[in-house]
N, C-alpha and C positions, 0 to 999 in steps of 0.2 A: 258901619254897615257894609260898606263896599269890601272891607277886608274879610269879613265873614263870608261874603259871596265868593271872593277869590279863593279862600281856603276850601270852601265847600266844592267849588268847581274843580279845584286841583285834586281833591280827594276822589271826586266822582271820575275824573279822568284817569287817575291811577287805578281805581277799581275797574274801570272799563278796559284799560290796557292789560291788567292782571287777568281779568276774565277772558279777554280775547286770547292771551297767551296760554291759558289753561284749556281753552276750547280747541285751539289749533295744534296739530301735530303732524309730523312728516314720516312717511313710510319709505324706507330705502328700497333700492332695487333688489337687494339680497335678503329682504326681510318680509315676513308676513305677521300680521298684528291680530291679536285677540283683545277686544275691549271688555273690561270687567267693571261691574258696578257693585260696590260693597262686597267685592271678592268673588262675584258670580259673573260668568260670561254673559254678555248681551249681544244680540245680533249675530251676523255671520262673520267669520274671519275675513280680514281685509288683505288681499294679496297684491293689489295694484299699487304701484309706487306713486307718490305725490303728496300734496298737502291735504290733510283730512280734517274733519270737524267732529268733535265729541261734546258731550255735556260737561261743562267745566266743573272742576272740583270734586264731583262725585264719581266720575268715570276715570279709569286708569288704562294706560296703554301697555300691553305685554308683547314685546317683540320676540319672534321666533325665527331662527335662521332657516331659510328655505334652500340653501346650497347643499350639495352632496358633502356629508360630514365623514370624518375618519373615526375608526375604532381600532385601537391597537391593544391586543390582549397580552397579558403577562404570561411568561412560560409557566406551564402547569404540568406536574407529573401525573401520569395516568397509565393504567395497564392495558395492553393489547389482548386480543383473543388468545394468542399463544403465550400469554403470561410474561411478557417482556415490558418492563417499565420504561417509558419514554417521556421526554420533556417536549411538550408541544406548545407552540405559540402561533396565533392566528392574527390576521388583520381583516377588516371588513369596511365596506362603504355603505352608508345609509342616508336616508333623506326623510324629512317630515312632510308627509302628504296630506295629513288631516290635522291641522294645527289645533282645532278645538279638542279633539280626543287626546292629542298630545298634551295640551295644557291641563285638561281635567285629570288625566291619569298620572302624568309625570311632572309637569310643572316647568322644569327647566332642563338644560342640557346635562348638568351634573347628575341629576336623577336618572336621566335617560342612559347615560354611560354606565351607571351602576347596574341598571336593569339589564342592559345589553351584556354586561360581564356575566351575569347569572345565566341568561338564556343561552348565549353562545358557548359558555363553558360547559353547561349541562349537555347541550346537543353534541358538542365535540367529544365529551367523555362517552356518551352513548355510542357514537359512531366508531370511536377508537376501540371500545371494548368489544364490539361485534365484528371487528375485522383483524386479520393478522397483520403483523408489521410490514410484510412485503407488499400487502395490498395498499398500505398507506404511503409507502415510499415510491413504488413503481407507478408509471403513468400509462404504459401501453401493455397490452396482453401478448402481442406477437413479436416483441423485440428479441432478436437472436444475438447472444453474446459472441464476442470475438475470442475464441478459445485458443490456447497455446497449442501450436502444431506438434510440439515435442512431448505432449502428454502421452503416457502409455495407456494401453487399453484398460489396465487395472485402475488407473487414476481416473479415467473417464467413467468407469463404472461406479466410482465413489462420488460422482457428480462434482468433481473439482473443476471450478471454472464455469459451471452451468448455472442457469437462473431457475429459481423456483417458479413454477407456473402460477399465474394469478387469474382471477375471474373478473375483477372489477378494475382496480387501479385507483390512484390518488384522485384523479379528476371525478370519478363517480362518487367516491367518499365525500369529497368537497360538495358535490351536488346534493348528496343526501343531507348533509349538515345545513346547506342553504335552504332546501325545501322545508325541513322541519323548523328551522329558526324563523323563516319568513312568515309562516302562519302565526307564530307566537307574537312577533313584534307588530303584526298588522293591527291588532286590537289597541295598540298604543298610538295609532296614527302614523306609524313609521313604515316606510318601504325599504326593504333590504335590497341593496343594489348588487352586492358581490361579497363573497367571503372566501378566503384562501388560507392555506397553510403557509405560514411565514418561515418557520424553522421547526425541524423535527430532529431530535438528538436522543441518544441513549441516556438513561438516568445514570447519575454518578455511581450508584452502587453496582450496576451491571456493566458499565462501560469497560472496566478492566477485563472481565470475563470475555466480552466480545472481542476485545483487542487480542487477548491470549489465543482465542480460537483462530483468528485471522493469522496471527503469527505462526501458530502451529501448522496451518495449511501451507503457508509459504515455506516454513522450515522443512516440511515433508518433501516439497518439490525440490528445495535446495539440497537436501540430503540425497535425493535421487541423482541429481546432477553431479554431486560430489562423488558418489559411489561409481557412477558411470565414468567420471574422469579418472578416478583411481584405477578402475579396471582397464581403461585405455592406457594409462601410464604403465601398469604392470605388463600389459601385452607388448607395448613398445620396448620396455626393458628386456622382456623375455626374447623378443625378436633380435634385439641387439646382442644379448649374450649368445644366442644361437648362432648368429652370423659371425660373431667374434670367435667362438669355438670352431666354427667351420673354417674360417680363414686361418686360424692357428693350426688346426689339424692338417689342412691342405698344405700350409707352408712347411710344417714338420715332415709331412710325407715327402714333399719335394726335396727337403734337406736330406732326409734319409736316402732317398733315391739317388741324389747327387753324390752323397758320401759313399753309398754302396758302389755306384759306377766308378767313382775315383779309386776306392779300395780295390775294386776288381781290375781296373786299369793298371794301378800300381803293382798289384800282384802279378798281373800278366807281364809287366815290364821286368819285375824281379825274376819271374820264371824264365823269361826269354834270355835274361842276362846270366843267370846262374845255372841253367840247364844245358849249357853248350857242351860241357865235358865233365868228367868226374872230379877234376881238380877244382873246377868252378863250384861244383856242388859242395865239396868239402870246405872250400873257402867261405861259401855262404853260410854253412853250418857254423863255422868258426866265428864269423862276424856276428851272427845272431847270438851265439853263446856269450861273446864279449858284451853285447848290448844287455843281455840278461844279467851278467855279472855287474855291469855298471848300474843297473837299476836296482839290483838286489843288495850288493855289498856296500857297506859304509865304513866309516873309520873304526867303529867299535862293534862291527857285526860279527856274530858267532854263528857258524853254520854247522848243522849236524846232517851229514850226507851218508847215504849207503854206498857201499863199495861198487855197486853196479850202476851208480848214477852217472849220467853223462857229464854233469858238472864236475863230479869227483874225478872222472877220467881226464878231463881237460886240466884240472888243477894238479893232478898227479904227474902229468907229463910236462908241466910247465916249469921251466927253470928260470930263476931270477938271476940275472947277470950281476956278478959282484964287481965287474969293471965299470967304472963310471963312463958315461957316454962322453965322447969327445965332441967338443963344439967344432963346428965347421969353421975353417979359416975365412 
């Protein structure tokens, strides 16, 4: 009999411990709890940390994180107002402020992340489609670019190096997305804390065209610099040729002047030497004739002279000595 009492009391003690274990639960500092009975919420959500009590076995504890949570969007391709396809990725921060609505409409964090993907993606597409690309990239309206001082007036008129004017900017576009998305997630018991563009890039299909346009603009400026350099090189070469011709012509003129002065001086010396009397004049004429013979006659030279030629006259009166010259002792 005593053994039955011991077994019975043990069973009762075990049931008591199990009942107490099922009735007690702990709420963490970073959690908030919704109690459900047969799948339906009962009572108000519990936000205070500590050990709490519930009806054992028939009530369940559903923990919901009350910290600021992260949302990371995957890159999505979407068109802008100016028909440029870009790849956009965003990030957001959100928090559960109404755990009861959150539990009834979403249930858990995985469902919440999926619903946020739909809402944030839809609002981002709407905002991107109603703004031009420059509005999404630029942040300020009054920023002045640092333009190259070497640009010509024609290039400045082509807006090379200038910024396209904007009316809003990226911060305003982000605020528009935030305002629209915050209203939609509020019905799920979620407060949107912040949303920002994480990365904006050109779509793979249009990226080569954009790069080609950028390269074309840079090449246009480079070609201008090359043409200016070639023109400057041609000018330097022309100046060099001009200076060289000037130096050569001046040197040639000086040479001619010096040679003319020398010839005049030599002629004056000859004149003063051979014009002293008639014999000197005749001797000068004779020596000049000999020089002419020396330059004209060769070993096999044949001359045809008229009888009144001065050369013929000298040759006619010239006698060749048949007597060999005697060498001096």
